[in-house]
N, C-alpha and C positions, 0 to 999 in steps of 0.2 A: 510701640513694639506691638502686635496684637495678641491676646496668650488666649486661654485656651474657653477659655466662663467668657470670650465677648467683651472683656474691659483690653484698659489698653495698659504699658506702663512707657517709664522712663526708657529711654536709648542708654545703656552702660555706661557709656562714653563722657553723660557731661558733668557739667558746663564744663564746651572745652574754650582752648583761650589761643588768642591766636599770638597774641603782644601787640599789636597793636600792627605785623607785620600781612599788606592786603594778602601778597603771597599764599601766605598761610591758612590767610581767611578762608578765601576759594578754594584753595585745595579742602581744606576740609571740609565744605559746604558742597562740596561735590559728592565724594567722597558718603559725606554723611547720608545724602540724599537718593540714593540710589538704593539705603534700605530705607530709610523713614516716611512717612506719608508728612508734617508735620515740622517745620522746623524755625526756630526764634532767634535771631539777631538782635543782641542788643544796641550795637553799632551795623553803623553801612560800610565796614569795610573790603569790605569779600566784595563790590560794587565801585569799590572808586575805583579802581580798572575796566572800565564800562568793553573795550573790546573785550576783553578776553575776559570780562563778566560772561558779557553776549555768549561765545564760545561753549565755555563751560557747562553754560547748563542752560542751554535753546535744546541738547534732549532731552529735557521737563520739558519742555515751556508745552506740550500737548497734555501734562498733568496740570500744571501749573489754573492752563486757561480751564478744566474741565473739573479743577478743585480735587482734583483727588489726590492732588497734592498741594499743600499748602504755605508759601513761603512766606514772613513776616521780619521787615528787614530796620532796621531804627535806621534813622534820619531819611532829611528830602530835600537833600543837594541837589540840581538840576542837574547833574550827572540822574544820579539815583530816576529820578521822574522818569527819564527819559527808556528806563528798562523799564520802568513801572509800563510807561504806557504802552514797552511793546513786548506786552506779558510775561514778563521775566521774573517777578515776583509776584504778590497778589495783596500787598499792602508796605507800605512804609507809615511808620511814624517816626515823625518831628518834635525835635523839643524848643526850646525856645529859650539859645541861648543868652538874649539880652535883657531877657525878664528873669534866670534865674539870676544874675549878676547882679539887678538892681537891687532884686529881694536878698541878697546875700549881704549885701556892703550896710543896704538898711536895715540887716535887722545884728548886724556885725556893731552898728550905730546904738537900736537899741542896747543890747547889752551892756555895749563902753557905757551908758550914762543911766544903767539898774533901769531902766525901762519896761515894760512886760510887748514881749517878742510874742508870736505864731509859734509850736516848737516844731511846728509837719505847717508846711506851705504850697499848697498849687500850683503852681504854673501850666503854662497854654501848652499843649502838645496839639502836634497836624497828622490827622490823620488821611493817609495818601490812596488812595484805589486806582485801577485801573480809568473806570470812568471822575469823577473827580481827579484826576491828578494836574488839571490846569489851572484850578482855583483850590487847591485846596491849602498853599502857601499864604494866601490874597488874605 
């Protein structure tokens, strides 16, 4: 939301919790997109019902394509990449659960055996856009 001096402030209802409810996530996203220019979701709940997502977000497609609105979504499932291809999100950022699991087990082993271990471990992310949706997860 833009304020008088030209700066931006956070929407006063953030963060928003959907409690893993896809319908609730989509409803909240649709309501918020009417009032805000940028939305960052840490998960892909709203996109996991592809047809309903498309219908709900289609009114914002022109603004998404022109970058008047920015929609950053978590995860890069095939369903989500189809949505991205169709211009109904700006970017999807995917995690690497396999690598996260490997690092967790390796770290627990090191802790159990009194070995040194990294306190912070970065795992690979995938950054998918409308331009690279076909290759971003490969």
